[in-house]
Residue, then its C-alpha position, 0 to 999 in steps of 0.5 A: m041321188s046326185d045334185s044333177i040329177r036333182v036338178m034335171t029332175a026339177q027341171l023336168a017337172s016344171d016343164p014336161a015338154s024339156m029335152i032334159f029328159l034325154p040327159l036325165g034318162e042317161a044319167l039314171r042308166q049309168r047309175g044303173q037305175l034303168q026302171a027310173a031311166e025307162k020310165v023318164a025314156l017312154a014318157g020322152l018318146g011319148r012327146y018326142s016319137e020322131s027323136a032318134d036320140a029319144h030311140d037310141l036312150y031307150a035301146r041303151i036301157l034295153g040293152d042294160r036289161g038285156q033286151l037285146e032284139l027290143a034294143f035292135d029294134e029301138w036302134d032301127i027306128a033311130l037309123r030310119l029316122e036319122p041315118d047317120h045316128p052314130g048312137a045307133h051305128k055303135g049299138i047296132g055294131f055292139l049288138y052283132f059283137v055280142a051275137g059274135 
């Protein structure tokens, strides 16, 4: 585990309501630790269900797991919450590209 992940994990443990779950979940996802990333993202969504960034993070994790329909649903939620969310637009565009 990298030092930055360790620091963010400690911050989240000391303040479970912290938005640090977003960069922590992304760092875990980028390292291929999808189960841990999903756990962090879902806990964050439990607190911040109206966060487009949280739905975008979870969608990227789902996409990495090959759960493309669920990823689409999460990006759709993100766009309903924040119609100009760049990550959600990029994610849905990627799904259309993959679908051909």
